[in-house]
C-alpha positions, 0 to 999 in steps of 0.5 A: 551547474555543470553536468560533468561535475555532477556526474563525477560526484554521482560516480564517486558516490556509487563507487564508494557505496559498492566498496563497502561490504555492509552497504553492498549487503543492504543494496543487493542481499538484503532485498533477496533475503527479506523477500525470500524470508517473508515469502517462505513464511507467508505463502499461505493464509495468515491473520490480521485485524481491522476495526471497521469494514467499509462496504458499498451497497448498490440498490435498485430503483425499480425494487418493489419492496425497497423497505427490505433493502433499507432494513438490510442496510440498517442491520449492517450498520447496527453491527458497529464494525461496518460503514455502509455507503449506498450507491444507485449506480453499479459503475460508480460503485465499481470504480470506487472499489477498484480505487480502494475506497471500500473493502467490499461491494454488495449488489442487492437485486430488485427481487430482494424484497419479493424474496423476503416476503415470499419466505415470510409467507411460507418459511417451510415451503421452498416451492413457494419462494422467489429465489434471488442472488446478491453479488458480492465483490471484494477488494482484491488488495485486502486479505482482511476483506476476503475473509471477514466481510462475507460472514458478516453479510451472511449473518445479517441476512440470516438474522433478517430471515430469522435463521440460524447459521446451520440453515442450509436453505434460503431464498437469497443466495450470496455469491462472491463474484470476485472469487470467480474471476480472481485466483486465490491469493496468499498472504504474500500476494497482499504483502508484495506491493509494500515490499517495494517500499520496505526495501527503499526505506533503508536508503535513509541509513545509507545516506546518513552514513555516507555524509557523516563519513565524508565529514569525518574523513575530510572529504567535505572540506576538499569538496568545499574548496573545489569549484563544486557548488552545493547544487552539484553536490546534492544533485550528484548524491540524489542521482546516485541513490536513485540508481541504488533505489532502482537496482533494489526495486528490480531485485525486489520485483525479481524475487517477488515474481520468483516467489509467485507474485503474478499481478494481472497488469500491463507493462506500464504498471510495472514502469509506474511502480519503478518510477514511484519508488524512484520518487520515494527514494528522494524523500529518503535522501532528505531524511538521510540528510536530516539525520546526518545533520544531527549525528556527530559520527557514522555510528550515531547516524546508523542509530538515529536513522531509525527515527525515520526508518521505523515509522515508515516501516511500520506505518507505511508498508504491508505491516500497517494493515495489521495495526490498530485503527489509530496506527493506520490513521497515523500512517497517512502522515508518512510518504511510504503509506502513499507509495504502498497504497498506490502499488496496492491499487495498481497491482491488486485492485486493478485500478488504472494508472489515471484513476483518482486514487493513484494520481492522488497518491503520486501527487502526495508522494511527489510533493512530500518528497520535494519538501523533505529533500529541501528541508534536508538540504537547508538543514545540512547546508546551514549547520555544515556550510556545504 
């Protein structure tokens, strides 16, 4: 493979792309309009739903009356919409929370059982109560958790104390510790990581249109009789569309930042985001090649490309958080899901880049992208003899 020919093909593809007004809109104006529209619409709190909440509970081994913390956990599980994982160490639980393995973490103090016993003995005399505080940490990457989990825990606690919702006094207080450290986030903040993924998905349409147009105008025939090898051709196209994906990522980042998205991360996290989107763009090139294999014209390629665009858009970006449990499970079969999950872990949950969850997402995206691109190249080469 000659670098000169590869770079010439990359330059050719970039020139052809920027000379198309419709494609220019998709590259430059679409991310701006897209981020602005969603930012203006969802700057405040919005609503979403989830069928189940995963809550971690840390209990103390030195608790005098452990039967009460066990009963509390059982009452949580009895609500049917809660899955509980019990931890013995706070550090392990905090690490799992930062990686998105749960939506909330509750720390039960060692005086929990003593407080309940004191309350049972003198429910109307607050002077005889032993006050305790349960600390609640919420998943910073889930808007649903910040809104729904605290009321569930408070209701469970009230039911154990035989209190109604209007009771003001209680020996056990629920303190949402994460809200003391983190600013109040808008819906747009929770959507922002998925926007990086969302904009890149439309590369599928661009690639499909480009290859079908090259077939229609005879460009592929001229390339085929030239010394250019299939490897050089595909490498040139991949590099060109990775450049386009990088430009889109920069535009999306600039717009989200201008709209108020301020994640508390270091510069390496932003570099990771750009690299991850570049890797993800490779899979979109592969899907574009598969579409071009099926399509007979550039117009048909536009419509057929949505067979790959829509599943990734709805199942793998910020849209998926508001879908049913079955749809969220189906999202794990599209590459965009893992890109959004990794960016959410890094930007919102504060997970380190070397954490298991982030590395797993990166590995899945990398492997799937290589497989999809290889499949696209093989199919296109088989049917059109490139």
